[in-house]
N, C-alpha and C positions, 0 to 999 in steps of 0.2 A: 805841541804844532805851530809850525810857523804862519808868520802871517803872510796872506798870499801877496803877492805883487801883481799891481796890474800891467798889463801888457799895452805898449804901447799903441797909436793908433795912425793910420795915413802916413804919410811922410817919414814923420817920427818912428815908426816903428820900421826896423834894419834901413836906416838912412843910407848907408853904403849901399843897398842892393835896390837899384830902381826898378820900378815895375815889371818893365821891358826885359831886364835880365832875369828878374825873377821867372817869366812866363817863356824865354828861351831855355834857362835850366828845367822847368818842368817838361816842355818840349824834347829837351833831349835825354832825359831821366830814364832810365831802362828799369827799375825797381818801381813795383808798384807801391810799394810802402814811403819810399821818400817821394815820390811824385803826388802822393796823397799829401804828405807834410808839405811840401812845396804849393800846393794848390790851396792849404790854409793861408799861409803866407801873401800869396796872391789875394785871396778875400780880405785879408785885414787890412791891407795897404788903402783900400777906397774906405774903409770905418767900417766894417761890417761887423756885426756883434757876436760875440761868441756863441749865444744861444742858437742864434740863426745859422752860424757855420755847423756847429753840432748837429743841427737838425738835417743841413743838406748834407753833410758827409757822414751820417748814423753812427757819430760817434757821441761819447759822454761829453759835457764842457770842461770836465777837468782835464783829460785827453787832450781837447784842443787847447785849452792853455798849457798844459806841458809842454804840448807841440812848440808853441808859439814862444813861449819863455825859454827852451831850450836855443831855440834859433836866434833869438836877442841877444841871449848870451855867447854865443859860440859862431853863429853866424849860418848863413843857408848852406855852406858848403860842407857843415858837418850834420847832415839831416839824417844820416844813416845810423844804424842801430850798431852799437858797439856790442861784439860779441859777448854774451854771459858763459863762464865756464860750465854752468849747469851743477847739478847737485852732485858732491863727490859719493863714489862708490862705499857701499855698506861693506862688500867682501873682498878679503885682499884676493889677487890673482892667485894664489893655493888655494883658497877655500873654492873660488868659480871652479878651478880644473878637478877638484875633489869632486863638487856636484856633478859635472860634466861626466868624470868616470863612473860613478853612481848610478847616473840616469842611463848612460850607455850599456853598464852592465846588467842594470834590471831590465833592459829590452832584448837582450840577446837570447834570451830564452824563451821569449813569448812568442816570437816569429812576426814581431813588428819590426817593420823598417823605420829606423830614425837617422835623421842628418843633422847634425851640429854646425 
C-alpha cells in the first residue's frame, strides 16, 4: 500500500489559485459534485483540518484527502470526474437478441402485453 502524502495547507495549498479565485469558481460551478470539491479546497486554504472538513461535508477523511490531493496534483480546473466506461457486457448482441425473442415468444400465447 502506498504511503499517504500529506496535503499542504494555507497558501502552500494550490499556490496558483488564490482563495478569491476558488470562491469565484465555486460560485459559478453548475455541478454539485464539483462544487463540493471546490468547497473542500476553499476550507483547506485557511488551515482547516481534514477531520473537521469530513464532518462538515458528511464525507470520510479518505475521500476529502483524495479530492485535495487530486486537485493539488491536477489543479482546481480538473475537479470533475472522468467518465468511467463501466463493466463490460457479459452477453453478446446476438445472445441478447435471442433472449428478447424467447421472451417475446413466451408472452405471445399468455395474453400478456410486453414491451421491449
